[in-house]
Phi, psi and omega in degrees: 000142182229157171245110183290323183223133169262129189237151174287156172153009175295143184238149161254116183277122181247122177281112184266326184229098188296324183294317182267350178065041179265148183236148165250141178246138181253119185288135171247143176286084193212137175289139177290128185283063184300337175296344179275355176282134182264110183248150176297155182307140176092344183266150181224150183228141177212173182265121175282319182196150175267113188226127184293117173063037186300132183239241184292146181247154177214158183230132179277171178299332180270002183090359171299131176264136177246148178220131172276176177213172177245281183291337181290328181081005187241164172236141189238151173234135184232100173280156172224068188298324184273005174053038177263009177068025171228136178303133176291321186199168174234112185256129171279108188257347174210139184234157169055041176265167179267100180050055184282060184294316189269136176217157177209142187247131173208130176050042179087353182250150178250126183257144187231126169262117188233075179059265188264006182235152160247120180251164178217136170253101184287143175056034193296331185302333181260009187225027187297323185272349180215064188292151179282164171289136181303132173277141179272115178273318176203150178226030186253005177287157178306146180271352184300129180272339178291115187062025182273346177288152193242159163234124183234152172196157175273132183271174177305336177281358182083354179268160183268124179260127189224115174282150171236106186291159178295143186275032190191176168289302180216120178191166177242114186264150176284340181273115184292347179287329176299144176059048184214172165242117176272154170242122186238128176270100184281347185270354176286167181302324175227133185312128181251132188254138176221141176276109184281318180221140178249166172072031183248105188297305183195089172270129176235035180177129177202167184201154178264135183287125179299134180100319184246338186063017172292142182269115175258141185210147174273158176213130181279126178288158180297164177258169170067035167247012182115167181296330187245008175223153345272172174289148165287173191226152160247119185240162176225125177263113180272350179194168179287152168096000180284150176249129186252021161106323183296137004262019189269321180228150178230146185056215176266098174065033173263108184289147177287135182293340181260324191238001191268346182301130175079005178263150182252127183301328186287352176275001188227159179271125176286159175297154171290328178202132170282134178262183180288159178289130174064020181285346181054070176291132179245252186293150171217153182211145170276128179274110182239016181278179184249354187279318186286156172311155181306326183297342179266351182296125179083358178285153178264124177253143187232135175261119179260112185289329173110154185285162176225347186230021172286151179290155182301328178294327180280329174084165180281154175237164183086221181056051187196169165259130177237173175234143163260095193270128179282127178227170175299337181263014180105193183286136176243131185269119178210159180283139176250312178223132165221184181119353175289346181257116178227126182055039179065019175238131180271115178269355171203153184221106181294142183239302188219160180226153178214131176268126184273162181309327185277356178097353176285171185232133170266143182229124177268149179223108183280354176257321172284348179062043180216169163239126181265157168238124177260130180231161172242131182224021182287000000 
């Protein structure tokens, strides 16, 4: 394994609001210890670009990589014109937005999810050094910041999928948009909204399965049921209108102690796979590239951002890349890369992944302040 660029970014995570689990990170002038990452044999990881608080990734038609952020409030563009697999520069193309974590690229335009708004930067690929002011596509989404940051993407149907997280740890809201995934037709005369999936506490990553176009998504489990309950989830929506259990059930058939009484598990869709408790699964991707060995083709990779409220005795979980591996006996949950957690402190926290045309994989890290490039040279 080699590190092509060493970048600053180790953080001490301080829990400022225990109920909401929000962190402030204090930057340390320290090189990222990439040699401490545990990779499968033959894989190598290096830094593609240093990007402040990098979250969701998108790729333009010309190969420019875009990255959202959360606490930084900015959106970035990283071109690689010389094709040496290292970003040439990092341009800030939108500033001072509200938690602009989610981004999606379509037909030359970059779309941004910023809590209550969907914004657009038209023709951004040719305007990196002089970006336009973001256009407001809609501003009618809920304004609640608790689970208000977004992961957004265009589906095979051409519509924009936008989750709205629950405005709490555990609650039942009168607003049907909360705890859901919305589908928005931006090509209508006025953006048309549809609740595509219900009972989704807080998804910050989804992808469509090649061949079926089923929507697979991660979901962050509730807090304060203990160190080891409930599991976070990997789900699959096979059609519109399905309910995935929140706030009544968690994981596979675990009733909520506050809101689960009198509810029937059979009324809701169980996860495709229970993940670890409090691992905070975010981005996910189906690997369809040619670089990795054949055993990885079609597998689901998941970025686990990591726990924040487990007791010191239990230790943190997550801070790794895992796989939901397809086997004859069903999905098998296993670790792919770990090592970002050292002495129960995370010096890096994976957020999102993207498979590039050459089959390599980009991984964003909002704590290490970088985007990594993962390759296989075995």
